[in-house]
Backbone as JSON, one array per atom type, in Angstrom:
{
  "sequence": "XXXXXXXXXXXXXXXXXXXXXXXXXXXXXXXXXXXXXXXXXXXXXXXXXXXXXXXXXXXXXXXXXXXXXXXXXX",
  "N": [[89.24, 112.57, 85.01], [86.16, 111.72, 86.4], [83.48, 113.92, 86.49], [81.11, 113.75, 88.01], [81.79, 111.83, 89.96], [83.79, 113.25, 91.2], [82.36, 115.39, 92.35], [80.79, 113.94, 94.21], [82.8, 112.9, 95.85], [83.81, 115.27, 96.85], [81.79, 115.93, 98.58], [82.4, 114.42, 100.75], [85.04, 115.05, 101.39], [85.7, 118.11, 102.1], [87.56, 120.14, 101.4], [89.01, 121.0, 98.4], [91.75, 120.97, 97.72], [92.83, 119.19, 99.57], [91.45, 116.9, 98.8], [92.6, 116.45, 96.28], [95.2, 115.76, 97.06], [94.72, 113.4, 98.52], [93.58, 111.73, 96.55], [95.7, 111.64, 94.73], [97.72, 110.32, 96.22], [96.43, 107.87, 96.62], [96.15, 106.98, 93.97], [98.83, 106.53, 93.32], [99.28, 104.36, 95.04], [97.48, 102.47, 93.97], [98.56, 102.11, 91.41], [101.0, 101.01, 92.01], [100.59, 98.42, 92.79], [100.58, 95.39, 94.76], [99.64, 94.87, 98.27], [98.27, 97.24, 99.2], [97.55, 98.2, 96.8], [95.25, 97.23, 95.74], [91.96, 97.68, 94.53], [89.32, 99.02, 96.55], [86.74, 98.74, 95.94], [84.15, 96.9, 94.25], [83.31, 96.81, 91.45], [85.22, 97.8, 88.93], [85.43, 98.1, 86.26], [86.3, 99.76, 83.35], [87.11, 102.04, 84.66], [89.53, 104.5, 85.47], [92.52, 104.85, 87.49], [92.3, 107.2, 89.06], [89.54, 107.65, 89.06], [88.7, 105.35, 90.37], [89.8, 105.85, 92.91], [88.35, 108.17, 93.6], [85.76, 107.11, 93.68], [86.06, 105.27, 95.77], [86.38, 107.04, 97.9], [83.94, 108.45, 97.8], [82.16, 106.4, 98.41], [82.75, 105.84, 101.0], [84.77, 103.97, 101.44], [87.36, 104.56, 101.55], [89.01, 106.46, 103.81], [90.14, 109.38, 105.61], [92.33, 111.03, 107.91], [92.6, 114.07, 109.39], [95.12, 115.77, 110.9], [95.85, 117.99, 113.6], [98.38, 118.87, 113.94], [100.51, 121.29, 113.54], [103.14, 121.8, 113.8], [105.13, 121.25, 111.99], [105.26, 123.39, 110.34], [106.32, 125.44, 111.7]],
  "CA": [[88.44, 112.26, 86.18], [84.72, 111.84, 86.22], [82.98, 115.09, 87.22], [80.12, 113.33, 89.0], [82.52, 111.21, 91.07], [84.51, 114.33, 91.9], [81.37, 116.08, 93.2], [80.43, 113.05, 95.31], [83.95, 112.84, 96.75], [83.9, 116.57, 97.52], [80.81, 115.92, 99.68], [83.06, 113.75, 101.88], [86.27, 115.8, 101.68], [85.25, 119.45, 101.74], [88.65, 120.93, 100.84], [89.44, 120.45, 97.12], [93.19, 120.71, 97.73], [93.02, 117.96, 100.32], [90.95, 115.82, 97.94], [93.63, 116.19, 95.27], [96.3, 115.05, 97.71], [94.28, 112.05, 98.85], [93.44, 110.98, 95.3], [97.05, 111.45, 94.2], [98.38, 109.27, 97.0], [95.74, 106.6, 96.36], [96.5, 106.58, 92.61], [100.17, 105.94, 93.4], [99.13, 103.04, 95.65], [96.82, 101.57, 93.02], [99.47, 101.84, 90.31], [102.17, 100.25, 92.47], [100.22, 97.04, 93.03], [100.8, 94.95, 96.13], [98.5, 94.83, 99.16], [97.49, 98.49, 99.23], [97.25, 98.55, 95.43], [94.0, 96.61, 95.3], [90.79, 98.55, 94.69], [88.44, 98.72, 97.67], [85.39, 98.63, 95.39], [84.03, 95.68, 93.47], [83.2, 97.0, 90.01], [86.16, 98.82, 88.46], [85.51, 98.02, 84.8], [86.24, 101.02, 82.62], [87.52, 103.16, 85.49], [90.95, 104.74, 85.67], [92.94, 104.84, 88.9], [91.76, 108.38, 89.75], [88.1, 107.43, 89.26], [88.58, 104.34, 91.43], [90.06, 106.54, 94.16], [87.21, 109.05, 93.89], [84.62, 106.27, 94.07], [86.36, 104.75, 97.11], [86.11, 108.13, 98.84], [82.5, 108.74, 97.77], [81.45, 105.28, 99.02], [83.3, 105.67, 102.35], [85.68, 102.83, 101.5], [88.65, 105.18, 101.81], [88.83, 107.6, 104.7], [91.37, 110.1, 105.95], [92.31, 111.7, 109.21], [93.34, 115.32, 109.34], [95.67, 116.07, 112.21], [96.0, 119.42, 113.88], [99.79, 119.11, 114.23], [101.05, 122.29, 112.63], [104.52, 122.07, 114.2], [106.03, 121.12, 110.84], [105.32, 124.67, 109.65], [106.92, 126.45, 112.58]],
  "C": [[86.98, 112.58, 85.9], [84.18, 112.98, 87.09], [81.97, 114.71, 88.3], [80.79, 112.67, 90.21], [83.27, 112.26, 91.89], [83.56, 115.09, 92.82], [80.99, 115.24, 94.41], [81.56, 112.96, 96.33], [84.11, 114.15, 97.5], [82.86, 116.72, 98.63], [81.43, 115.32, 100.94], [84.29, 114.52, 102.34], [86.01, 117.22, 101.2], [86.32, 120.26, 101.0], [89.15, 120.31, 99.53], [90.94, 120.14, 97.07], [93.51, 119.42, 98.48], [92.57, 116.76, 99.5], [91.98, 115.46, 96.88], [94.78, 115.4, 95.86], [95.93, 113.61, 98.04], [94.19, 111.19, 97.6], [94.82, 110.69, 94.72], [97.78, 110.32, 94.91], [97.76, 107.9, 96.71], [96.05, 106.09, 94.95], [97.88, 105.95, 92.59], [100.1, 104.55, 94.0], [98.53, 102.05, 94.67], [97.76, 101.18, 91.88], [100.67, 101.0, 90.72], [101.86, 98.78, 92.67], [100.46, 96.67, 94.48], [99.52, 95.01, 96.95], [97.65, 96.08, 99.14], [97.1, 98.94, 97.82], [95.99, 97.92, 94.88], [92.85, 97.59, 95.5], [89.9, 98.07, 95.84], [86.98, 98.61, 97.24], [85.35, 97.44, 94.45], [84.1, 95.92, 91.96], [84.1, 98.14, 89.55], [86.29, 98.84, 86.95], [85.35, 99.4, 84.17], [86.66, 102.24, 83.42], [89.04, 103.28, 85.53], [91.26, 104.78, 87.16], [92.35, 106.03, 89.67], [90.26, 108.21, 90.02], [87.85, 106.37, 90.32], [88.77, 105.01, 92.78], [88.89, 107.44, 94.56], [86.0, 108.24, 94.34], [84.82, 105.66, 95.45], [86.04, 105.8, 98.17], [84.61, 108.37, 98.93], [81.69, 107.65, 98.48], [81.97, 104.95, 100.42], [84.15, 104.42, 102.51], [87.09, 103.31, 101.85], [88.41, 106.41, 102.65], [90.18, 108.25, 104.97], [91.2, 110.7, 107.33], [93.18, 112.94, 109.11], [93.82, 115.63, 110.74], [95.79, 117.58, 112.38], [97.45, 119.77, 114.19], [100.36, 120.05, 113.18], [102.51, 122.59, 112.93], [105.49, 121.95, 113.03], [106.17, 122.44, 110.1], [105.94, 125.77, 110.5], [108.4, 126.59, 112.37]]
}
C-alpha cells in the first residue's frame, strides 16, 4: 500500500482500524468483479486493489457510515 495514499485516506477515516476494515472489504469487492467490483476512479494504471480503495476514500468516492448500534456486543 502506498504510504501517501494511506495518509490521505486517514484524513477521511480517523480510526486506522476502521480504515483497514473498509479497505479490506473494498479490496474483496474489487477482486470479485461484477457491479461493485468496478473502480470508482478513472486512472487506475499501476495501482493495486488496496491502492485503488485508498484513493477512492481519499477522493471521497467511497464513503462509510458508522452506526452507534452496540447491541451486538451486549
